[in-house]
N, CA, C and O of each residue as an XYZ file, in Angstrom:
456
protein
N       0.907     -0.826      0.033
C      -0.013      0.210      0.115
C       0.933      1.200     -0.364
O       2.081      0.882     -0.054
N       0.842      2.518     -1.148
C       1.749      3.182     -0.813
C       1.169      4.178      0.245
O       0.038      4.172      0.731
N       2.032      4.892      0.448
C       2.071      5.810      1.600
C       0.907      7.255      0.926
O       1.038      7.914     -0.105
N      -0.489      7.354      2.318
C      -1.250      7.990      1.926
C      -2.614      7.062      1.322
O      -3.717      7.603      1.402
N      -2.507      5.465      0.634
C      -3.675      5.357      0.677
C      -4.329      4.975      1.703
O      -3.651      4.783      2.712
N      -5.740      4.753      1.791
C      -6.703      4.307      2.878
C      -6.724      3.148      2.803
O      -6.212      2.688      1.782
N      -7.231      2.289      3.682
C      -8.408      1.332      3.465
C      -9.544      1.656      2.883
O     -10.008      2.770      3.129
N     -10.092      0.957      2.180
C     -11.424      0.928      1.855
C     -12.081      1.235      2.724
O     -12.024      0.493      3.704
N     -13.107      2.577      2.808
C     -14.275      2.946      4.059
C     -13.216      3.717      5.142
O     -13.516      3.889      6.323
N     -12.079      4.100      4.613
C     -11.305      4.550      5.825
C     -10.957      5.914      5.328
O     -10.758      5.995      4.116
N     -10.863      6.837      5.935
C     -10.303      8.105      5.682
C      -8.731      7.790      6.105
O      -8.334      6.911      6.870
N      -7.871      8.882      5.297
C      -6.245      9.279      5.413
C      -6.356      9.787      6.644
O      -7.346     10.501      6.805
N      -5.443      9.600      7.831
C      -5.408     10.535      8.809
C      -3.821     11.097      8.454
O      -2.843     10.367      8.616
N      -3.763     11.867      8.176
C      -2.224     12.618      8.541
C      -1.346     12.603      9.232
O      -1.530     13.145     10.322
N       0.024     11.988      8.958
C       0.848     12.235     10.375
C       1.069     13.268     11.257
O       1.498     13.076     12.394
N       0.792     14.395     10.788
C       0.512     15.139     11.699
C      -0.883     15.446     12.480
O      -0.965     16.406     13.247
N      -2.023     14.528     12.225
C      -2.625     14.402     13.236
C      -2.507     12.963     14.061
O      -3.071     12.616     15.099
N      -1.795     12.430     13.419
C      -0.931     11.260     14.302
C      -0.198     11.536     15.538
O      -0.318     10.928     16.602
N       0.646     12.616     15.253
C       1.334     13.195     16.061
C       0.900     13.341     17.568
O       1.246     12.965     18.688
N       0.073     14.000     17.026
C      -0.785     14.498     18.446
C      -2.102     13.488     18.612
O      -3.102     13.868     19.222
N      -2.003     12.140     17.998
C      -3.213     11.691     18.663
C      -2.470      9.961     19.458
O      -1.286      9.710     19.685
N      -3.546      9.179     19.670
C      -3.955      8.235     20.863
C      -3.692      6.800     19.289
O      -3.164      5.698     19.436
N      -4.281      7.388     17.933
C      -4.642      6.266     16.921
C      -2.854      5.474     16.444
O      -1.834      6.095     16.743
N      -2.792      4.365     15.850
C      -1.681      3.844     15.523
C      -1.721      4.743     14.148
O      -2.565      5.440     13.585
N      -0.046      4.269     13.852
C       0.055      4.768     12.184
C      -0.116      4.241     11.468
O      -0.050      4.812     10.380
N      -0.519      2.551     11.469
C      -0.588      1.448     10.209
C      -2.466      1.855     10.084
O      -3.349      1.510     10.870
N      -2.601      2.739      8.732
C      -4.195      2.492      8.456
C      -4.712      1.343      8.496
O      -5.850      1.473      8.945
N      -4.459      0.141      8.236
C      -4.764     -1.662      8.287
C      -5.094     -1.445      9.733
O      -6.319     -1.396      9.624
N      -4.887     -1.301     10.850
C      -4.794     -1.280     12.100
C      -6.149     -0.176     12.725
O      -7.056     -0.387     13.530
N      -5.837      0.797     12.082
C      -7.160      1.453     12.416
C      -8.555      0.958     11.870
O      -9.607      0.870     12.504
N      -8.305      0.641     10.480
C      -9.110     -0.185     10.110
C      -9.914     -0.959     10.767
O     -11.078     -0.639     11.007
N      -9.239     -2.354     11.225
C      -9.299     -2.983     12.230
C      -9.943     -3.087     13.454
O     -10.558     -3.988     14.026
N      -9.492     -1.326     13.851
C      -9.928     -1.223     15.153
C     -11.674     -0.789     14.646
O     -12.433     -1.504     15.300
N     -12.076     -0.309     14.160
C     -12.953      0.752     13.246
C     -14.038     -0.832     12.976
O     -15.041     -1.140     13.619
N     -13.564     -1.391     12.128
C     -14.448     -2.600     11.455
C     -14.166     -3.979     12.116
O     -14.375     -4.979     11.429
N     -13.561     -4.171     13.799
C     -13.733     -5.647     13.385
C     -14.732     -6.102     14.358
O     -15.084     -5.436     15.332
N     -15.191     -7.316     14.038
C     -16.109     -7.620     14.789
C     -16.253     -8.000     16.337
O     -17.280     -8.351     16.917
N     -15.236     -7.874     16.750
C     -14.983     -8.014     18.435
C     -15.407     -6.861     19.000
O     -15.435     -5.745     18.481
N     -15.773     -7.220     20.207
C     -16.734     -5.709     21.246
C     -14.995     -5.101     21.371
O     -14.669     -3.960     21.045
N     -14.097     -6.089     21.877
C     -12.683     -4.958     22.425
C     -12.213     -4.126     21.192
O     -11.882     -2.942     21.248
N     -12.227     -4.836     20.168
C     -11.811     -3.858     19.294
C     -12.563     -2.175     19.175
O     -11.992     -1.086     19.109
N     -13.869     -2.466     19.181
C     -14.873     -2.015     19.222
C     -15.012     -0.678     20.318
O     -15.473      0.433     20.055
N     -14.651     -0.997     21.172
C     -14.556     -0.545     22.752
C     -12.943      0.323     23.249
O     -12.794      1.269     24.022
N     -11.633     -0.666     22.230
C     -10.791     -0.066     22.423
C     -10.760      1.218     21.101
O      -9.791      1.976     21.159
N     -11.606      1.417     20.148
C     -11.928      2.439     18.988
C     -12.320      3.451     19.898
O     -11.346      4.107     20.269
N     -13.504      3.851     20.440
C     -14.294      4.501     21.364
C     -13.521      5.302     22.449
O     -13.825      6.396     22.926
N     -12.318      4.413     22.767
C     -11.761      5.061     24.087
C     -10.725      5.704     23.299
O     -10.634      6.901     23.570
N      -9.869      5.272     22.358
C      -9.155      6.269     21.857
C      -9.983      7.593     21.336
O      -9.642      8.693     21.771
N     -11.026      7.488     20.440
C     -11.552      8.874     20.072
C     -11.851      9.781     21.478
O     -11.583     10.982     21.529
N     -12.474      8.990     22.666
C     -12.104      9.935     23.426
C     -10.935     10.291     24.399
O     -10.886     11.301     25.102
N     -10.147      9.451     24.336
C      -8.787     10.376     24.919
C      -7.937     11.107     23.842
O      -7.007     11.816     24.226
N      -8.205     10.974     22.499
C      -8.120     12.146     21.533
C      -8.521     13.648     21.557
O      -8.020     14.720     21.216
N      -9.844     13.131     22.211
C     -10.857     14.871     22.589
C     -10.193     15.517     24.373
O     -10.023     16.684     24.724
N      -9.994     14.427     25.043
C      -9.838     14.876     26.378
C      -8.146     15.206     26.717
O      -7.797     15.967     27.619
N      -7.236     14.509     25.850
C      -6.247     14.913     26.063
C      -5.370     16.052     25.530
O      -4.145     15.934     25.544
N      -5.969     17.145     25.063
C      -5.434     18.579     24.759
C      -6.187     19.745     25.438
O      -7.396     19.971     25.503
N      -5.409     20.238     25.793
C      -6.421     21.838     26.393
C      -7.414     22.632     25.151
O      -8.489     23.222     25.265
N      -6.483     22.341     23.852
C      -7.144     23.275     22.771
C      -8.997     22.750     22.673
O     -10.026     23.151     22.130
N      -8.544     21.600     23.598
C      -9.726     21.262     22.594
C     -11.023     21.318     23.409
O     -12.134     20.887     23.100
N     -10.686     21.853     24.350
C     -12.079     22.467     25.890
C     -12.009     23.525     25.414
O     -13.158     23.964     25.436
N     -11.046     24.587     24.768
C     -11.145     25.990     24.386
C     -12.449     25.903     23.256
O     -13.578     26.362     23.432
N     -12.050     25.332     22.311
C     -13.399     24.385     21.006
C     -14.383     24.049     21.434
O     -15.453     24.474     20.997
N     -14.298     23.266     22.324
C     -15.926     22.443     22.998
C     -15.873     22.526     24.947
O     -15.731     21.845     25.963
N     -16.029     23.438     24.606
C     -17.300     23.479     26.649
C     -17.000     22.538     26.933
O     -15.815     22.318     27.180
N     -17.754     21.778     27.002
C     -18.298     20.841     27.310
C     -17.358     19.227     27.311
O     -17.708     18.072     27.553
N     -15.992     19.874     26.900
C     -14.749     18.680     27.499
C     -14.347     19.338     28.660
O     -13.262     18.899     29.041
N     -14.687     20.003     29.199
C     -13.503     20.967     29.773
C     -13.148     19.953     31.586
O     -12.249     19.726     32.395
N     -14.321     19.729     31.369
C     -13.478     18.784     32.795
C     -13.101     17.499     32.654
O     -12.258     17.093     33.454
N     -13.598     16.599     31.666
C     -12.477     15.993     30.985
C     -11.047     16.160     30.959
O     -10.105     15.628     31.546
N     -11.201     17.206     29.960
C      -9.639     17.917     30.152
C      -9.041     18.230     31.414
O      -7.982     17.761     31.832
N      -9.608     18.858     31.857
C      -9.081     19.061     33.287
C      -8.503     17.745     34.210
O      -7.559     17.739     35.001
N      -9.249     16.839     33.889
C      -9.051     15.464     34.470
C      -7.768     14.853     33.964
O      -6.736     14.809     34.634
N      -7.927     14.287     32.487
C      -6.446     14.181     32.136
C      -5.304     14.812     32.155
O      -4.124     14.458     32.161
N      -5.983     16.028     32.167
C      -4.056     16.433     33.029
C      -3.933     16.674     34.367
O      -2.883     16.524     34.992
N      -4.853     16.999     34.777
C      -4.601     16.269     36.363
C      -3.706     14.803     36.112
O      -2.525     14.719     36.448
N      -4.457     13.675     35.473
C      -4.081     12.773     36.070
C      -2.310     11.967     35.495
O      -1.678     11.068     36.049
N      -1.867     13.010     33.803
C      -0.770     13.035     33.505
C       0.315     13.906     34.537
O       1.486     13.536     34.462
N       0.030     14.956     35.426
C       0.929     15.759     35.679
C       0.739     14.509     37.369
O       1.522     14.972     38.198
N       0.246     13.655     37.777
C       0.417     12.662     38.760
C       0.984     11.223     38.463
O       1.327     10.403     39.315
N       1.013     11.097     37.347
C       2.043     10.395     36.574
C       3.418     11.056     36.853
O       4.412     10.660     37.460
N       3.140     12.140     36.233
C       4.775     12.357     36.297
C       5.318     12.528     37.340
O       6.459     12.114     37.546
N       4.462     13.318     38.414
C       5.010     13.410     39.633
C       5.844     11.962     40.308
O       6.945     11.863     40.850
N       4.604     10.764     39.949
C       5.430      9.321     40.799
C       6.361      9.138     40.310
O       7.342      8.747     40.944
N       6.391      9.446     38.464
C       7.810      8.595     38.395
C       8.653      9.371     38.484
O       9.654      8.706     38.753
N       8.976     10.621     38.422
C      10.053     11.686     38.991
C      10.599     11.464     40.423
O      11.792     11.589     40.701
N       9.551     11.096     41.388
C       9.779     11.200     42.570
C      10.106      9.466     43.014
O      10.348      9.194     44.190
N      10.087      8.660     42.219
C      10.481      7.175     42.480
C      12.055      6.989     41.983
O      12.697      7.603     41.132
N      12.324      6.164     42.645
C      13.603      5.632     42.426
C      14.391      5.525     40.697
O      15.472      5.722     40.142
N      13.540      5.252     40.516
C      14.246      4.788     38.775
C      14.183      6.339     38.518
O      15.275      6.900     38.419
N      12.968      7.158     38.387
C      12.791      8.566     37.980
C      13.839      9.665     38.584
O      13.992     10.791     38.110
N      14.616      9.073     39.852
C      15.499     10.277     40.243
C      17.193     10.145     39.624
O      18.098     10.950     39.404
N      16.982      8.398     39.480
C      17.805      8.100     38.830
C      18.192      8.912     37.201
O      19.200      9.442     36.731
N      16.705      8.641     36.681
C      17.180      9.224     35.140
C      17.179     10.779     35.564
O      18.141     11.372     35.077
N      16.426     11.495     36.266
C      17.215     12.995     36.321
C      18.520     13.527     36.715
O      18.933     14.686     36.656
N      19.333     12.005     37.307
C      21.050     12.402     37.887
C      20.455     12.862     38.954
O      19.725     11.871     38.955
N      20.054     13.505     39.954
C      19.895     13.784     40.987
C      20.586     13.118     42.249
O      20.378     11.937     42.526
N      21.334     13.850     42.925
C      22.650     13.796     43.945
C      21.789     13.833     44.864
O      21.730     12.705     45.354
N      21.004     14.607     45.423
C      20.041     15.278     46.362
C      21.335     16.337     47.375
O      21.957     17.281     46.887
N      21.453     15.896     48.678
C      22.178     16.998     49.301
C      23.409     16.682     49.778
O      23.718     16.498     50.955
N      24.220     16.615     48.645
C      25.430     15.731     48.523
C      26.324     17.077     48.752
O      26.018     18.155     48.242
N      27.447     16.884     49.567
C      27.920     18.064     49.859
C      29.074     18.305     48.490
O      29.509     17.310     47.910
N      29.342     19.196     48.221
C      30.251     19.399     46.962
C      31.617     19.993     47.764
O      31.349     20.501     48.852
N      32.867     20.000     47.426
C      33.817     20.293     47.909
C      34.570     21.539     46.807
O      35.609     22.129     47.105
N      33.954     21.720     45.777
C      34.070     23.160     44.874
C      33.085     23.416     43.952
O      33.475     23.158     42.814
N      31.963     23.823     44.005
C      30.673     24.535     43.335
C      31.546     24.686     41.566
O      32.586     25.259     41.243
N      30.587     23.923     40.795
C      31.497     24.129     39.423
C      31.297     25.176     39.058
O      32.222     25.736     38.469
N      29.926     25.947     39.256
C      29.012     26.641     38.580
C      28.625     26.432     37.830
O      29.011     25.424     37.238
N      27.549     27.248     37.284
C      26.193     27.595     36.133
C      26.638     27.063     34.925
O      27.217     28.045     34.460
N      26.722     26.457     34.363
C      26.406     25.766     32.681
C      25.721     27.431     32.192
O      24.859     28.200     32.619
N      26.964     27.371     30.753
C      27.093     28.658     30.187
C      25.209     28.617     29.590
O      24.549     27.581     29.511
N      24.795     29.755     29.314
C      23.356     29.182     28.877
C      23.852     29.523     27.003
O      24.593     30.416     26.591
N      23.233     28.611     26.323
C      23.214     28.660     25.052
C      22.664     29.649     24.239
O      21.499     29.970     24.469
N      23.437     30.348     23.084
C      23.240     30.687     22.498
C      21.859     30.939     21.089
O      22.201     30.195     20.170
N      21.155     31.340     20.880
C      19.952     30.922     20.437
C      20.564     31.279     18.592
O      19.813     31.065     17.640
Protein backbone atom coordinates (compact mmCIF):
# COMPACT_ATOMS: atom_id res chain seq x y z
CA UNK A 1 0.00 0.00 0.00
CA UNK A 2 1.47 3.35 -1.02
CA UNK A 3 1.92 6.12 1.51
CA UNK A 4 -1.27 8.11 1.86
CA UNK A 5 -3.52 5.31 0.53
CA UNK A 6 -6.42 4.43 2.78
CA UNK A 7 -8.07 1.11 3.40
CA UNK A 8 -11.50 0.93 1.74
CA UNK A 9 -14.03 2.73 3.91
CA UNK A 10 -11.44 4.66 5.97
CA UNK A 11 -10.11 8.16 5.76
CA UNK A 12 -6.44 8.97 5.36
CA UNK A 13 -5.08 10.29 8.65
CA UNK A 14 -2.16 12.63 8.20
CA UNK A 15 1.13 12.21 10.05
CA UNK A 16 0.46 15.57 11.73
CA UNK A 17 -2.83 14.25 13.16
CA UNK A 18 -1.18 11.03 14.35
CA UNK A 19 1.55 13.03 16.09
CA UNK A 20 -1.07 14.39 18.50
CA UNK A 21 -3.28 11.31 18.63
CA UNK A 22 -3.59 7.93 20.26
CA UNK A 23 -4.34 6.45 16.83
CA UNK A 24 -1.92 3.83 15.51
CA UNK A 25 0.33 4.69 12.56
CA UNK A 26 -0.75 1.72 10.47
CA UNK A 27 -3.91 2.39 8.40
CA UNK A 28 -4.84 -1.30 8.46
CA UNK A 29 -4.70 -1.25 12.27
CA UNK A 30 -7.07 1.73 12.26
CA UNK A 31 -9.37 -0.17 9.89
CA UNK A 32 -9.25 -3.23 12.18
CA UNK A 33 -10.16 -1.11 15.20
CA UNK A 34 -13.07 0.54 13.39
CA UNK A 35 -14.55 -2.45 11.60
CA UNK A 36 -13.51 -5.57 13.45
CA UNK A 37 -16.31 -7.73 14.75
CA UNK A 38 -14.91 -8.02 18.26
CA UNK A 39 -16.42 -5.99 21.07
CA UNK A 40 -12.95 -5.36 22.51
CA UNK A 41 -11.74 -3.72 19.29
CA UNK A 42 -14.85 -1.56 19.08
CA UNK A 43 -14.42 -0.55 22.71
CA UNK A 44 -10.75 0.25 22.04
CA UNK A 45 -11.78 2.47 19.14
CA UNK A 46 -14.27 4.34 21.34
CA UNK A 47 -11.66 4.78 24.08
CA UNK A 48 -9.15 6.13 21.57
CA UNK A 49 -11.67 8.66 20.27
CA UNK A 50 -12.45 9.85 23.83
CA UNK A 51 -8.76 10.09 24.74
CA UNK A 52 -8.08 12.11 21.60
CA UNK A 53 -10.73 14.59 22.72
CA UNK A 54 -9.66 15.03 26.36
CA UNK A 55 -5.87 14.74 26.04
CA UNK A 56 -5.28 18.31 24.81
CA UNK A 57 -6.39 21.59 26.38
CA UNK A 58 -7.10 23.21 23.03
CA UNK A 59 -10.07 20.87 22.65
CA UNK A 60 -11.72 22.36 25.76
CA UNK A 61 -11.51 25.78 24.12
CA UNK A 62 -13.25 24.49 21.01
CA UNK A 63 -15.83 22.43 22.94
CA UNK A 64 -16.43 23.67 26.53
CA UNK A 65 -18.34 20.47 27.37
CA UNK A 66 -14.96 18.68 27.38
CA UNK A 67 -13.45 20.98 30.03
CA UNK A 68 -13.93 18.56 32.96
CA UNK A 69 -12.49 15.65 30.99
CA UNK A 70 -9.54 17.76 29.84
CA UNK A 71 -8.91 18.93 33.43
CA UNK A 72 -9.04 15.33 34.70
CA UNK A 73 -6.67 14.06 32.00
CA UNK A 74 -4.25 16.92 32.71
CA UNK A 75 -4.38 16.13 36.44
CA UNK A 76 -3.78 12.44 35.75
CA UNK A 77 -0.88 13.24 33.40
CA UNK A 78 0.72 15.51 36.02
CA UNK A 79 0.28 12.93 38.79
CA UNK A 80 1.84 10.25 36.58
CA UNK A 81 4.87 12.45 35.92
CA UNK A 82 5.13 13.37 39.61
CA UNK A 83 4.95 9.71 40.58
CA UNK A 84 7.66 8.73 38.12
CA UNK A 85 10.09 11.55 38.91
CA UNK A 86 9.78 11.02 42.67
CA UNK A 87 10.40 7.27 42.38
CA UNK A 88 13.83 5.67 42.58
CA UNK A 89 14.02 5.10 38.83
CA UNK A 90 12.84 8.67 38.10
CA UNK A 91 15.43 10.17 40.42
CA UNK A 92 18.14 8.11 38.70
CA UNK A 93 16.81 9.27 35.32
CA UNK A 94 17.17 12.91 36.41
CA UNK A 95 20.66 12.32 37.79
CA UNK A 96 19.61 13.98 41.06
CA UNK A 97 22.33 13.73 43.72
CA UNK A 98 20.28 15.17 46.60
CA UNK A 99 21.98 16.97 49.45
CA UNK A 100 25.46 15.80 48.51
CA UNK A 101 28.28 18.01 49.71
CA UNK A 102 30.41 19.54 46.95
CA UNK A 103 34.00 20.46 47.83
CA UNK A 104 34.04 22.94 45.00
CA UNK A 105 31.09 24.48 43.15
CA UNK A 106 31.63 24.14 39.38
CA UNK A 107 29.34 27.08 38.66
CA UNK A 108 26.35 27.32 36.41
CA UNK A 109 26.47 25.89 32.92
CA UNK A 110 26.79 28.46 30.13
CA UNK A 111 23.59 29.77 28.58
CA UNK A 112 23.19 28.43 25.06
CA UNK A 113 23.09 31.10 22.39
CA UNK A 114 20.09 31.13 20.12
